[in-house]
N, CA, C, O and the ligand as a Tripos MOL2 file, in Angstrom:
@<TRIPOS>MOLECULE
protein
  233   231    59     0     0
PROTEIN
NO_CHARGES

@<TRIPOS>ATOM
      1 N           5.6430    7.1530  -34.7970 N.3       1 MET1
      2 CA          5.6090    8.5690  -34.3940 C.3       1 MET1
      3 C           4.4020    9.2790  -34.9500 C.2       1 MET1
      4 O           4.2520    9.4850  -36.1540 O.2       1 MET1
      5 N           3.5490    9.6420  -34.0160 N.am      2 LYS2
      6 CA          2.3180   10.2530  -34.4200 C.3       2 LYS2
      7 C           2.2610   11.6990  -33.8980 C.2       2 LYS2
      8 O           2.4820   11.9370  -32.7110 O.2       2 LYS2
      9 N           1.9580   12.6830  -34.8040 N.am      3 ILE3
     10 CA          1.9470   14.0640  -34.4160 C.3       3 ILE3
     11 C           0.5430   14.4280  -33.9520 C.2       3 ILE3
     12 O          -0.4180   14.0910  -34.6440 O.2       3 ILE3
     13 N           0.3790   15.0860  -32.8380 N.am      4 ASN4
     14 CA         -0.8120   15.6410  -32.3980 C.3       4 ASN4
     15 C          -0.9860   17.0430  -32.9340 C.2       4 ASN4
     16 O          -0.7320   18.0110  -32.2170 O.2       4 ASN4
     17 N          -1.4070   17.1740  -34.1610 N.am      5 LYS5
     18 CA         -1.4770   18.4250  -34.8930 C.3       5 LYS5
     19 C          -2.3100   19.4970  -34.0970 C.2       5 LYS5
     20 O          -1.9490   20.6690  -33.9830 O.2       5 LYS5
     21 N          -3.4170   18.9940  -33.5780 N.am      6 GLU6
     22 CA         -4.2590   19.8980  -32.8110 C.3       6 GLU6
     23 C          -3.5590   20.5980  -31.6220 C.2       6 GLU6
     24 O          -3.6680   21.7990  -31.3710 O.2       6 GLU6
     25 N          -2.8060   19.6750  -30.9010 N.am      7 TRP7
     26 CA         -2.0940   20.1690  -29.7580 C.3       7 TRP7
     27 C          -1.0560   21.2490  -30.1870 C.2       7 TRP7
     28 O          -0.9380   22.2980  -29.5540 O.2       7 TRP7
     29 N          -0.3280   20.9620  -31.2570 N.am      8 HIS8
     30 CA          0.6380   21.8300  -31.7700 C.3       8 HIS8
     31 C           0.0000   23.1860  -32.2270 C.2       8 HIS8
     32 O           0.5760   24.2540  -32.0220 O.2       8 HIS8
     33 N          -1.0760   23.1080  -32.7840 N.am      9 GLU9
     34 CA         -1.8540   24.2650  -33.2540 C.3       9 GLU9
     35 C          -2.1520   25.2060  -32.0890 C.2       9 GLU9
     36 O          -2.0390   26.4290  -32.1740 O.2       9 GLU9
     37 N          -2.5320   24.5630  -31.0210 N.am     10 GLN10
     38 CA         -2.9440   25.2950  -29.8220 C.3      10 GLN10
     39 C          -1.8320   25.6350  -28.8950 C.2      10 GLN10
     40 O          -2.0160   26.4570  -27.9970 O.2      10 GLN10
     41 N          -0.6920   25.0460  -29.0660 N.am     11 ASN11
     42 CA          0.4090   25.2270  -28.1370 C.3      11 ASN11
     43 C           1.6960   25.6540  -28.8720 C.2      11 ASN11
     44 O           2.6460   24.8790  -28.9880 O.2      11 ASN11
     45 N           1.6990   26.9030  -29.3640 N.am     12 LYS12
     46 CA          2.8770   27.3160  -30.0230 C.3      12 LYS12
     47 C           3.9650   27.7540  -29.0250 C.2      12 LYS12
     48 O           3.6720   28.3890  -28.0120 O.2      12 LYS12
     49 N           5.1630   27.4210  -29.3160 N.am     13 MET13
     50 CA          6.2240   27.8310  -28.4290 C.3      13 MET13
     51 C           6.4190   29.4240  -28.5850 C.2      13 MET13
     52 O           6.5660   29.9300  -29.6970 O.2      13 MET13
     53 N           6.4100   30.0970  -27.5260 N.am     14 PRO14
     54 CA          6.6040   31.5980  -27.6440 C.3      14 PRO14
     55 C           7.9570   31.8690  -28.2700 C.2      14 PRO14
     56 O           8.9020   31.1050  -28.0750 O.2      14 PRO14
     57 N           8.0470   32.9130  -28.9910 N.am     15 LYS15
     58 CA          9.2640   33.2210  -29.6890 C.3      15 LYS15
     59 C          10.4880   33.4470  -28.8680 C.2      15 LYS15
     60 O          11.5770   32.9570  -29.1660 O.2      15 LYS15
     61 N          10.2750   34.2250  -27.7960 N.am     16 ASN16
     62 CA         11.4800   34.4500  -26.8780 C.3      16 ASN16
     63 C          11.1850   33.6940  -25.5150 C.2      16 ASN16
     64 O          11.2990   34.2900  -24.4440 O.2      16 ASN16
     65 N          10.8390   32.4920  -25.5800 N.am     17 ALA17
     66 CA         10.5640   31.6630  -24.4810 C.3      17 ALA17
     67 C          11.7750   31.5170  -23.5640 C.2      17 ALA17
     68 O          12.8970   31.2590  -24.0010 O.2      17 ALA17
     69 N          11.4930   31.6940  -22.2680 N.am     18 ASP18
     70 CA         12.6120   31.5110  -21.3470 C.3      18 ASP18
     71 C          12.7030   29.9950  -20.9440 C.2      18 ASP18
     72 O          11.9770   29.1440  -21.4580 O.2      18 ASP18
     73 N          13.5960   29.7360  -20.0370 N.am     19 PHE19
     74 CA         13.8350   28.2700  -19.6420 C.3      19 PHE19
     75 C          12.5190   27.6800  -19.1630 C.2      19 PHE19
     76 O          12.0640   26.6280  -19.6120 O.2      19 PHE19
     77 N          11.9270   28.4240  -18.2180 N.am     20 GLU20
     78 CA         10.6600   27.9170  -17.6250 C.3      20 GLU20
     79 C           9.5930   27.5330  -18.7440 C.2      20 GLU20
     80 O           9.0140   26.4490  -18.8020 O.2      20 GLU20
     81 N           9.4350   28.5550  -19.5870 N.am     21 GLN21
     82 CA          8.3840   28.3010  -20.6400 C.3      21 GLN21
     83 C           8.7310   27.1500  -21.5530 C.2      21 GLN21
     84 O           7.8630   26.3530  -21.9120 O.2      21 GLN21
     85 N          10.0100   27.0540  -21.9370 N.am     22 ARG22
     86 CA         10.4010   26.0030  -22.8100 C.3      22 ARG22
     87 C          10.2780   24.6290  -22.1480 C.2      22 ARG22
     88 O           9.8920   23.6520  -22.7900 O.2      22 ARG22
     89 N          10.6300   24.5650  -20.7900 N.am     23 MET23
     90 CA         10.6200   23.4020  -20.0370 C.3      23 MET23
     91 C           9.0780   22.9270  -20.0030 C.2      23 MET23
     92 O           8.7660   21.7800  -20.3210 O.2      23 MET23
     93 N           8.1980   23.8320  -19.6190 N.am     24 LYS24
     94 CA          6.7690   23.4930  -19.5170 C.3      24 LYS24
     95 C           6.2320   23.0240  -20.8910 C.2      24 LYS24
     96 O           5.4260   22.0960  -20.9670 O.2      24 LYS24
     97 N           6.6820   23.6630  -21.9350 N.am     25 TRP25
     98 CA          6.1860   23.3520  -23.2270 C.3      25 TRP25
     99 C           6.6100   21.8740  -23.5720 C.2      25 TRP25
    100 O           5.7970   21.0810  -24.0470 O.2      25 TRP25
    101 N           7.8740   21.5520  -23.3210 N.am     26 HIS26
    102 CA          8.3120   20.1810  -23.6250 C.3      26 HIS26
    103 C           7.7030   19.1180  -22.7500 C.2      26 HIS26
    104 O           7.4090   18.0090  -23.1960 O.2      26 HIS26
    105 N           7.5200   19.4750  -21.4920 N.am     27 LEU27
    106 CA          6.8530   18.4890  -20.6160 C.3      27 LEU27
    107 C           5.4400   18.2620  -21.0120 C.2      27 LEU27
    108 O           4.9780   17.1220  -21.0290 O.2      27 LEU27
    109 N           4.7670   19.2590  -21.3170 N.am     28 ASN28
    110 CA          3.3450   19.1700  -21.8370 C.3      28 ASN28
    111 C           3.3750   18.4570  -23.2400 C.2      28 ASN28
    112 O           2.4840   17.6650  -23.5480 O.2      28 ASN28
    113 N           4.3400   18.7320  -24.0180 N.am     29 HIS29
    114 CA          4.4010   18.0610  -25.2890 C.3      29 HIS29
    115 C           4.5490   16.6380  -25.2280 C.2      29 HIS29
    116 O           3.9210   15.8950  -25.9830 O.2      29 HIS29
    117 N           5.4280   16.1910  -24.2830 N.am     30 LEU30
    118 CA          5.6720   14.7740  -24.0990 C.3      30 LEU30
    119 C           4.3780   13.9980  -23.6750 C.2      30 LEU30
    120 O           4.1790   12.8350  -24.0240 O.2      30 LEU30
    121 N           3.5190   14.7160  -22.9050 N.am     31 LYS31
    122 CA          2.2590   14.1470  -22.4790 C.3      31 LYS31
    123 C           1.2720   14.0810  -23.5740 C.2      31 LYS31
    124 O           0.4400   13.1730  -23.5750 O.2      31 LYS31
    125 N           1.3000   15.0010  -24.5370 N.am     32 ASN32
    126 CA          0.2640   15.1640  -25.4770 C.3      32 ASN32
    127 C           0.5610   14.7690  -26.9130 C.2      32 ASN32
    128 O          -0.3280   14.6560  -27.7570 O.2      32 ASN32
    129 N           1.8250   14.5680  -27.1500 N.am     33 CYS33
    130 CA          2.2030   14.2480  -28.6110 C.3      33 CYS33
    131 C           3.4080   13.3940  -28.6160 C.2      33 CYS33
    132 O           4.2910   13.4970  -27.7640 O.2      33 CYS33
    133 N           3.4280   12.5470  -29.5910 N.am     34 SER34
    134 CA          4.5680   11.5850  -29.7250 C.3      34 SER34
    135 C           5.3070   11.7490  -31.0460 C.2      34 SER34
    136 O           5.8050   10.7780  -31.6150 O.2      34 SER34
    137 N           5.3770   13.0190  -31.5420 N.am     35 CYS35
    138 CA          6.1440   13.2870  -32.7000 C.3      35 CYS35
    139 C           7.6200   13.3300  -32.3610 C.2      35 CYS35
    140 O           7.9930   13.1110  -31.2090 O.2      35 CYS35
    141 N           8.4420   13.5990  -33.3090 N.am     36 SER36
    142 CA          9.8730   13.4620  -33.1180 C.3      36 SER36
    143 C          10.5420   14.7100  -32.5040 C.2      36 SER36
    144 O          11.7700   14.7810  -32.4560 O.2      36 SER36
    145 N           9.7680   15.6720  -32.0470 N.am     37 THR37
    146 CA         10.3380   16.8550  -31.4350 C.3      37 THR37
    147 C          10.8560   16.4450  -30.0600 C.2      37 THR37
    148 O          10.0850   16.0590  -29.1820 O.2      37 THR37
    149 N          12.1320   16.5330  -29.8940 N.am     38 ASN38
    150 CA         12.7610   16.1640  -28.6260 C.3      38 ASN38
    151 C          13.1890   17.3540  -27.8320 C.2      38 ASN38
    152 O          13.3080   18.4620  -28.3540 O.2      38 ASN38
    153 N          13.4210   17.1190  -26.5590 N.am     39 ILE39
    154 CA         13.9420   18.2030  -25.6730 C.3      39 ILE39
    155 C          15.3600   18.4690  -26.1480 C.2      39 ILE39
    156 O          16.1970   17.5680  -26.2070 O.2      39 ILE39
    157 N          15.6130   19.7540  -26.4910 N.am     40 PRO40
    158 CA         16.9460   20.0300  -26.9090 C.3      40 PRO40
    159 C          18.0400   19.7080  -25.7650 C.2      40 PRO40
    160 O          17.8000   19.9300  -24.5780 O.2      40 PRO40
    161 N          19.2150   19.1870  -26.2040 N.am     41 LYS41
    162 CA         20.1990   18.7750  -25.2780 C.3      41 LYS41
    163 C          20.4580   19.7730  -24.1610 C.2      41 LYS41
    164 O          20.5470   19.4100  -22.9890 O.2      41 LYS41
    165 N          20.5790   21.0510  -24.5510 N.am     42 LYS42
    166 CA         20.8820   22.0790  -23.5870 C.3      42 LYS42
    167 C          19.8410   22.2860  -22.5490 C.2      42 LYS42
    168 O          20.1190   22.5650  -21.3830 O.2      42 LYS42
    169 N          18.6180   22.1390  -23.0100 N.am     43 LEU43
    170 CA         17.4250   22.2840  -22.0780 C.3      43 LEU43
    171 C          17.3850   21.1100  -21.1400 C.2      43 LEU43
    172 O          17.1690   21.2450  -19.9350 O.2      43 LEU43
    173 N          17.6020   19.9400  -21.7340 N.am     44 ALA44
    174 CA         17.6240   18.7180  -20.9230 C.3      44 ALA44
    175 C          18.7360   18.7880  -19.7820 C.2      44 ALA44
    176 O          18.5420   18.4280  -18.6210 O.2      44 ALA44
    177 N          19.8460   19.2680  -20.2460 N.am     45 GLU45
    178 CA         20.9570   19.4420  -19.2490 C.3      45 GLU45
    179 C          20.6140   20.3310  -18.1060 C.2      45 GLU45
    180 O          20.8700   20.0540  -16.9340 O.2      45 GLU45
    181 N          20.0060   21.4390  -18.5210 N.am     46 GLU46
    182 CA         19.5700   22.4250  -17.5300 C.3      46 GLU46
    183 C          18.5810   21.8830  -16.5870 C.2      46 GLU46
    184 O          18.6200   22.1770  -15.3920 O.2      46 GLU46
    185 N          17.6870   21.0930  -17.0950 N.am     47 MET47
    186 CA         16.6090   20.3760  -16.2760 C.3      47 MET47
    187 C          17.2310   19.4460  -15.2840 C.2      47 MET47
    188 O          16.8330   19.3870  -14.1200 O.2      47 MET47
    189 N          18.2270   18.7090  -15.7630 N.am     48 ILE48
    190 CA         18.9840   17.7480  -14.9400 C.3      48 ILE48
    191 C          19.6570   18.5110  -13.8160 C.2      48 ILE48
    192 O          19.6500   18.0820  -12.6630 O.2      48 ILE48
    193 N          20.2270   19.6290  -14.1620 N.am     49 ARG49
    194 CA         21.0140   20.4700  -13.2120 C.3      49 ARG49
    195 C          20.0620   20.9550  -12.1050 C.2      49 ARG49
    196 O          20.4510   21.0550  -10.9410 O.2      49 ARG49
    197 N          18.8520   21.2440  -12.4740 N.am     50 LYS50
    198 CA         17.8650   21.7400  -11.5040 C.3      50 LYS50
    199 C          17.1610   20.6100  -10.8220 C.2      50 LYS50
    200 O          16.3160   20.8560   -9.9610 O.2      50 LYS50
    201 N          17.4620   19.3900  -11.1590 N.am     51 GLY51
    202 CA         16.8370   18.3000  -10.5290 C.3      51 GLY51
    203 C          15.4520   17.9590  -10.9750 C.2      51 GLY51
    204 O          14.6720   17.3480  -10.2450 O.2      51 GLY51
    205 N          15.1480   18.3720  -12.2140 N.am     52 ILE52
    206 CA         13.8050   18.0800  -12.7200 C.3      52 ILE52
    207 C          13.8950   16.8470  -13.5730 C.2      52 ILE52
    208 O          14.7370   16.7340  -14.4640 O.2      52 ILE52
    209 N          12.9960   15.9140  -13.2740 N.am     53 ALA53
    210 CA         12.9150   14.6310  -13.9200 C.3      53 ALA53
    211 C          12.4070   14.8130  -15.3470 C.2      53 ALA53
    212 O          11.4480   15.5480  -15.5830 O.2      53 ALA53
    213 N          13.0330   14.1640  -16.2640 N.am     54 ILE54
    214 CA         12.5540   14.1940  -17.6450 C.3      54 ILE54
    215 C          11.8360   12.8980  -17.8850 C.2      54 ILE54
    216 O          12.3820   11.8030  -17.7480 O.2      54 ILE54
    217 N          10.5590   13.0710  -18.2580 N.am     55 PRO55
    218 CA          9.7350   11.7480  -18.4950 C.3      55 PRO55
    219 C          10.2200   11.1630  -19.7990 C.2      55 PRO55
    220 O          10.3440   11.8590  -20.8070 O.2      55 PRO55
    221 N          10.4880    9.8920  -19.7640 N.am     56 THR56
    222 CA         10.9040    9.1970  -21.0310 C.3      56 THR56
    223 C           9.6840    8.5620  -21.7210 C.2      56 THR56
    224 O           8.8530    7.9040  -21.0960 O.2      56 THR56
    225 N           9.6240    8.7900  -23.0260 N.am     57 PRO57
    226 CA          8.4680    8.2450  -23.7430 C.3      57 PRO57
    227 C           8.4250    6.7250  -23.6510 C.2      57 PRO57
    228 O           9.4520    6.0560  -23.7610 O.2      57 PRO57
    229 N           7.2390    6.1930  -23.4490 N.am     58 GLU58
    230 CA          7.1360    4.7260  -23.3090 C.3      58 GLU58
    231 C           6.9980    3.9940  -24.5770 C.2      58 GLU58
    232 O           6.9050    2.7670  -24.5750 O.2      58 GLU58
    233 ZN          4.6330   17.0730  -31.2960 Zn       59 ZN59
@<TRIPOS>BOND
     1     1     2 1
     2     2     3 1
     3     3     4 2
     4     3     5 am
     5     5     6 1
     6     6     7 1
     7     7     8 2
     8     7     9 am
     9     9    10 1
    10    10    11 1
    11    11    12 2
    12    11    13 am
    13    13    14 1
    14    14    15 1
    15    15    16 2
    16    15    17 am
    17    17    18 1
    18    18    19 1
    19    19    20 2
    20    19    21 am
    21    21    22 1
    22    22    23 1
    23    23    24 2
    24    23    25 am
    25    25    26 1
    26    26    27 1
    27    27    28 2
    28    27    29 am
    29    29    30 1
    30    30    31 1
    31    31    32 2
    32    31    33 am
    33    33    34 1
    34    34    35 1
    35    35    36 2
    36    35    37 am
    37    37    38 1
    38    38    39 1
    39    39    40 2
    40    39    41 am
    41    41    42 1
    42    42    43 1
    43    43    44 2
    44    43    45 am
    45    45    46 1
    46    46    47 1
    47    47    48 2
    48    47    49 am
    49    49    50 1
    50    50    51 1
    51    51    52 2
    52    51    53 am
    53    53    54 1
    54    54    55 1
    55    55    56 2
    56    55    57 am
    57    57    58 1
    58    58    59 1
    59    59    60 2
    60    59    61 am
    61    61    62 1
    62    62    63 1
    63    63    64 2
    64    63    65 am
    65    65    66 1
    66    66    67 1
    67    67    68 2
    68    67    69 am
    69    69    70 1
    70    70    71 1
    71    71    72 2
    72    71    73 am
    73    73    74 1
    74    74    75 1
    75    75    76 2
    76    75    77 am
    77    77    78 1
    78    78    79 1
    79    79    80 2
    80    79    81 am
    81    81    82 1
    82    82    83 1
    83    83    84 2
    84    83    85 am
    85    85    86 1
    86    86    87 1
    87    87    88 2
    88    87    89 am
    89    89    90 1
    90    90    91 1
    91    91    92 2
    92    91    93 am
    93    93    94 1
    94    94    95 1
    95    95    96 2
    96    95    97 am
    97    97    98 1
    98    98    99 1
    99    99   100 2
   100    99   101 am
   101   101   102 1
   102   102   103 1
   103   103   104 2
   104   103   105 am
   105   105   106 1
   106   106   107 1
   107   107   108 2
   108   107   109 am
   109   109   110 1
   110   110   111 1
   111   111   112 2
   112   111   113 am
   113   113   114 1
   114   114   115 1
   115   115   116 2
   116   115   117 am
   117   117   118 1
   118   118   119 1
   119   119   120 2
   120   119   121 am
   121   121   122 1
   122   122   123 1
   123   123   124 2
   124   123   125 am
   125   125   126 1
   126   126   127 1
   127   127   128 2
   128   127   129 am
   129   129   130 1
   130   130   131 1
   131   131   132 2
   132   131   133 am
   133   133   134 1
   134   134   135 1
   135   135   136 2
   136   135   137 am
   137   137   138 1
   138   138   139 1
   139   139   140 2
   140   139   141 am
   141   141   142 1
   142   142   143 1
   143   143   144 2
   144   143   145 am
   145   145   146 1
   146   146   147 1
   147   147   148 2
   148   147   149 am
   149   149   150 1
   150   150   151 1
   151   151   152 2
   152   151   153 am
   153   153   154 1
   154   154   155 1
   155   155   156 2
   156   155   157 am
   157   157   158 1
   158   158   159 1
   159   159   160 2
   160   159   161 am
   161   161   162 1
   162   162   163 1
   163   163   164 2
   164   163   165 am
   165   165   166 1
   166   166   167 1
   167   167   168 2
   168   167   169 am
   169   169   170 1
   170   170   171 1
   171   171   172 2
   172   171   173 am
   173   173   174 1
   174   174   175 1
   175   175   176 2
   176   175   177 am
   177   177   178 1
   178   178   179 1
   179   179   180 2
   180   179   181 am
   181   181   182 1
   182   182   183 1
   183   183   184 2
   184   183   185 am
   185   185   186 1
   186   186   187 1
   187   187   188 2
   188   187   189 am
   189   189   190 1
   190   190   191 1
   191   191   192 2
   192   191   193 am
   193   193   194 1
   194   194   195 1
   195   195   196 2
   196   195   197 am
   197   197   198 1
   198   198   199 1
   199   199   200 2
   200   199   201 am
   201   201   202 1
   202   202   203 1
   203   203   204 2
   204   203   205 am
   205   205   206 1
   206   206   207 1
   207   207   208 2
   208   207   209 am
   209   209   210 1
   210   210   211 1
   211   211   212 2
   212   211   213 am
   213   213   214 1
   214   214   215 1
   215   215   216 2
   216   215   217 am
   217   217   218 1
   218   218   219 1
   219   219   220 2
   220   219   221 am
   221   221   222 1
   222   222   223 1
   223   223   224 2
   224   223   225 am
   225   225   226 1
   226   226   227 1
   227   227   228 2
   228   227   229 am
   229   229   230 1
   230   230   231 1
   231   231   232 2
@<TRIPOS>SUBSTRUCTURE
     1 MET1         2 RESIDUE 1 A MET
     2 LYS2         6 RESIDUE 1 A LYS
     3 ILE3        10 RESIDUE 1 A ILE
     4 ASN4        14 RESIDUE 1 A ASN
     5 LYS5        18 RESIDUE 1 A LYS
     6 GLU6        22 RESIDUE 1 A GLU
     7 TRP7        26 RESIDUE 1 A TRP
     8 HIS8        30 RESIDUE 1 A HIS
     9 GLU9        34 RESIDUE 1 A GLU
    10 GLN10       38 RESIDUE 1 A GLN
    11 ASN11       42 RESIDUE 1 A ASN
    12 LYS12       46 RESIDUE 1 A LYS
    13 MET13       50 RESIDUE 1 A MET
    14 PRO14       54 RESIDUE 1 A PRO
    15 LYS15       58 RESIDUE 1 A LYS
    16 ASN16       62 RESIDUE 1 A ASN
    17 ALA17       66 RESIDUE 1 A ALA
    18 ASP18       70 RESIDUE 1 A ASP
    19 PHE19       74 RESIDUE 1 A PHE
    20 GLU20       78 RESIDUE 1 A GLU
    21 GLN21       82 RESIDUE 1 A GLN
    22 ARG22       86 RESIDUE 1 A ARG
    23 MET23       90 RESIDUE 1 A MET
    24 LYS24       94 RESIDUE 1 A LYS
    25 TRP25       98 RESIDUE 1 A TRP
    26 HIS26      102 RESIDUE 1 A HIS
    27 LEU27      106 RESIDUE 1 A LEU
    28 ASN28      110 RESIDUE 1 A ASN
    29 HIS29      114 RESIDUE 1 A HIS
    30 LEU30      118 RESIDUE 1 A LEU
    31 LYS31      122 RESIDUE 1 A LYS
    32 ASN32      126 RESIDUE 1 A ASN
    33 CYS33      130 RESIDUE 1 A CYS
    34 SER34      134 RESIDUE 1 A SER
    35 CYS35      138 RESIDUE 1 A CYS
    36 SER36      142 RESIDUE 1 A SER
    37 THR37      146 RESIDUE 1 A THR
    38 ASN38      150 RESIDUE 1 A ASN
    39 ILE39      154 RESIDUE 1 A ILE
    40 PRO40      158 RESIDUE 1 A PRO
    41 LYS41      162 RESIDUE 1 A LYS
    42 LYS42      166 RESIDUE 1 A LYS
    43 LEU43      170 RESIDUE 1 A LEU
    44 ALA44      174 RESIDUE 1 A ALA
    45 GLU45      178 RESIDUE 1 A GLU
    46 GLU46      182 RESIDUE 1 A GLU
    47 MET47      186 RESIDUE 1 A MET
    48 ILE48      190 RESIDUE 1 A ILE
    49 ARG49      194 RESIDUE 1 A ARG
    50 LYS50      198 RESIDUE 1 A LYS
    51 GLY51      202 RESIDUE 1 A GLY
    52 ILE52      206 RESIDUE 1 A ILE
    53 ALA53      210 RESIDUE 1 A ALA
    54 ILE54      214 RESIDUE 1 A ILE
    55 PRO55      218 RESIDUE 1 A PRO
    56 THR56      222 RESIDUE 1 A THR
    57 PRO57      226 RESIDUE 1 A PRO
    58 GLU58      230 RESIDUE 1 A GLU
    59 ZN59       233 GROUP 0 **** ****
């Protein structure tokens, strides 16, 4: 597990992030960083409900 510190520095999660913002953050995060921050279960469930594919780390 490697953390992309630079990406995290530049991409802080907004304090009162809504679903859309959190989803985009996590999708972006998966592409840019491989640290252990996972998509929260509730957010993942909401994404599945909306038919949004969750990319799995390779
Ligand atoms: Zn990360």
